[in-house]
N, C-alpha and C positions, 0 to 999 in steps of 0.2 A: 334256750341259750341267752342269755340277756347281755349284750356289751353294754359297758359302759363309757362314755368319751370324758377324756383326763386330757386331752390335747393341750389347753391353756391352763386347767386348773392344776395339773399336775407338774408345771414349772412355773407358778405364779408367784414371783416377789411380791405383790400387794394383795391382801385379800379384798377387793370390791365384793359390791355386793354380789353379783353373780356366781365369786368364787368363792362365797362363801354359802350360795344355794348349792353350788354343786358338789361342794365338799361334806355338806349335812346332810344330803340326798345319797352321797356314797356313803357315809359312815352308817344311816339307817338302813342302807339297802343292805349291806354288810356282804355277806357270801352268796348273796343272790344274783351279784352281777360280778362281771369280770372287766376289769379296768383295760381300756385300748385308748391307743392314741394314735393321730393320722399322720403318716410320713409324705411329706411334700413330696419331696424330693422323687419317691417311688410313686406316690400317687395311690396307695395303700394303707389298708389298718394294720397296725404291731401291735402285740401284748404290750400292757407298758411294764411289765417288769421287766423280762427279758428281750423282748426287741421282736420276738419271734413273728411273721406273717398271720393274721386272724385267717382261717379259711371259714367262712360263712356258710350257714343252711339254710335254706330259704324258709324256715321255721324260727331261727335268729331274729331276735331284736338288736338293735343298735339306736340305744337312747344317750342323748346329747341332752344338757342344759346349757351350752356354750353358744357364742356367734360365732358365725362363719362366711364365708365368701370365695369366691373363686381365688382371688388375688391373695388370700389369708391360706388357703387350702388348693395349691393347684392342681388338677385334676377331680376335683371334688362335684362338678358337674356332669362327670362322665360314670361315676359312682351311682349316684342317684339315678341316671337313666340305667344302669345294668342292674339296679336291685336286687342285689345280691341278697338281701336279707329283708325282713320289714325293717321299719324307720319311724322312730317316736322321740319329739321333742317336747321342752318347754320353753316357752316363750316367755322373755320377759317384756318389752315394752316397744313401742313406736316413737319412743321419743327423738330419736335423731328427725325423724318426719315432721313431726306437728311441731316440733320445737327445735330446728337446726340452726338459730340464732345465739343459743347456748348449748351446741354440742359441738365436740371434736369433727371438722369437717370431713376426715377418712371416714367416721361413721356414719355421717349425714349421705356421703358419697357411696357406703358399701350398703348400707342399713337395705333398701330395695332390694337388693340382690339376695340378700339372707330373706325377706319375706318371702319371695319367689321360689328360694329354694326348699321354704317349708311347707308350701303348698304340694311340692311333692311327696311330701313323708305321708305315712298312713295315719298317724297320730300327734296330735299337737295337746298339751294342755298350757294355756295361759296363766298366768301368775295373781290376775285377777280378772275381774270381770268386765272392768273397764278396757284392760289389754285385749280381752277375747275379741271385743266389738271393734277395736282398732284392727287386729288382723286381718278380720272377717270382712270389716269395710274395705281393704287396701284389695286383696284377693278380688271382690266383687268389684273394684274401679279398676284392676288389670284386668279385669275381663278372662282371664285364660283359664286353664283347666286347671282345678283343683280336687285333688285327691287326698289329701288330707281330712281328717273330722276334727275339729277345732271343740275344746271343752276348756273349763277353768277348773284350777283347783287351789284350795287354800295351804299357803306358807306355814309352818310351824314359827311358836312364839317362844320355844324353850331355845334361843339359839347356841346357848354354853352347855346344855343339858343341867343346869342346875335346877336344883325344885325350883317349884313355884310359891312366890311370898305370897303368904295370906292373910298375915298380919301386919302390916305396914304402920311404920311409925314416922312421922313428921320429926324430921332433922333438925336440932336447936338453929345450926346456922342453916339459913336460906341459901340453896342452890340451884342452878338452872344448868342441864344439862343438853347439850347439843352432839348429835352422832352421826357425822355422814364426810366424806369426802369435802375438802374446800373447794368450791367450784360457782360458779352466777346460777347454775340451777337449784344449788342447796339453799341457796340466797341467806348464808350467813351475811354477807353485809347490810341486807335489811335488817336483820335479827341484831346486828352489834349497833347498829343507829337507834332501833329500839330500847336496847337496853341502856345504851348510855343515855339515853333520855328518861327514863326510869332512875338510873344511879343521880343525875342531876336532880330531880324532883325529889330524891331523898330516899327511895326504896335501898334499903342496905341487903345484898345478896350476892353471893360468885356465881359467876359464867365460867362454864367449863364448856370448850369447844374439842370433840374429839375426831380426827381422821387426818388422813395426809393430805396433802395442796395439792391439786388437779395441775401437773407439769404444763397445762398447753393454756387453761384459763384461769387457776387461782392464784396467782400474781397478785392481782389487786385486791382479793379480799385478803390474803397473809399478810399484804403491807399494811390495809386497813386497821387488820387486828395488831400487826405491831406496834403501829403508832398509837391505837390506845391505849395496849398493852405499858406503854411507858408513862403514862397518864392516872392510869385506872388499876391496881393492883388486882383488883377481885375480877379481872379477867385471866382465863389460861387457855391455853392449848395443848392439847397432849395428841403428838402427830404419830410418832408409831404406840400406841396404848395397846397392853398385851388382854389377851381376853380376861385375865385376873385383876386388870387395872379396871379394865372396863366393868367387870362387876361391882369392884368396892366403889366406883364414880356410882352408877347407878343406885348402887344402897346407900350412898350418904345424899343423894340428889333430893330435891322438894320437891321438882317437876322438871319433865326435859321438852325442848321445844322443837319442832318439826317445820319451818318456813319454807320448805321445797316449793317450786313451780311447777314440776312435772316428776312424776314417779310410775313406775311398773307395779307397786305393791305398795311400799312404804313397812319395811321392816322394822325400823325404830320403832314407831309406832307400837307395834306388835309387842315389843321386846320390854316396851316401857309398860307395855301393863301387865307384863310375865312378873315383871320385878316390883307391880304394886305402885308406879309411880305415874301422878296423871297427865298428862302432855296436853301441850298447845299444837295445833296442827293446821296445817292449812285446808282450806275450804276447797277439797277438788272430789270429783267421783272417785276417783280411785280411793282415796282415804276414807271416803262417807263409808265405804264396805268394812271399815275395820272401825271407826270410829263411831258409827252408830249405835254400837252397842253397849256403850257408856265408857267410861273414865277418860273421858277426852273434852276437848273445847275446839270446835272449830272456827276461824277466823278466814276473813277473806286473804287470799295473798296481798301483800304488801300494803293492806289496809293497816297504817299507822296508829289510827287511833283504837281501832279494835284490837289490835295486838298488844299496846300496852295495857288497856283494860283487862285483857285475859293474863297476860302475865303476873301484874300487880295482883288480879285475885289468885291464881295457884299459888304466888308465893307469901302471900300477907294474910288472905282469908283463912282462919283455919277451919271453921266450917265449911267452906266451899271445897277446902283441901281435902276433910276427911268425906264429903260425899262422892268426890272424884275417887279416891283413892278405894271406899268400899265399891264401887261401881268395878272398879279395874279389877278386882281381887273375886270379887264375885261372880264375873261373866265367864261364858264359856270360851277357851280360847284354841285356836287349832295347835297340835304339837307335828314336830316332823315325824315324828313314827308313822303317824296317820297319813301323812302325805307321801310315807312310802310305800305304804300299802294300799294305798290308792293306786300310787302308779306301779306296783307289781300287782294287783288286782289288774289292770289293763294293759300287763303287758306278759298276757297267757295265750 
């Protein structure tokens, strides 16, 4: 039997990237998995439905795509050492270690223990090759015993199960879409500066930002956006966009922007390509794994001249837009069903 960890995702109020990944995997794995949650008060696993304790056999698998630590899950180290079943996990990123200055301090403090716990698992799939390298390098640097076999896996582009766009049309009104929680790591402050310069120079387009405000780091970004909206009606913020609204925003966007400073995968880039929308994204190793297949323009993070040129091109140059859109719809893209199949084949 395969047990699927829903400790956080089952009670999440906000659909973060990790929660969306967990939810989509659970959807695609369907009846092949049984959802369970960690009970920190008892130091044990319970069935997500009725709450009955889980009785593992040594042949069972427990799979998790969540973050955890002893502070979040009291008794979890004891569970790992007891090893009542086989253990598998999906690993997102080492961002709290590599970029602590733009990460919630509690995550920075807990992330090393999380990576150490993963070393005690049997199988770990990283969501990109760049993330896999970071994980293996951490284990090597720690020098402790590593039981886990680490590989990488492609996440799906079909985030909402909608059909892939195959014949994109360029909207008459130029619109730029940026999807992601408002925080320094996602770098929307930089994007707002570039867009304001483009508007000042005469480029006519709408900007749509989708994402809640990070309660710890998002205040300055939200304040900058609010101040800009008072003088610039073409700037829009959708803080709690439903899947239906997000689908409409993709459908009416000319292009998307992803100016992030650090990622584990870069789902908004994949989703933009699925919708047939060219994407201007940061030139990061992890995003090259996606963008290299076509449909994207990569620009160095925080390079204002490069981003200004790239955004102006995708918004105003019809020939360049058609070339990028054609690349987006004609290239192969991973789907969540294949991600689930790969995982299920590995949990045999």
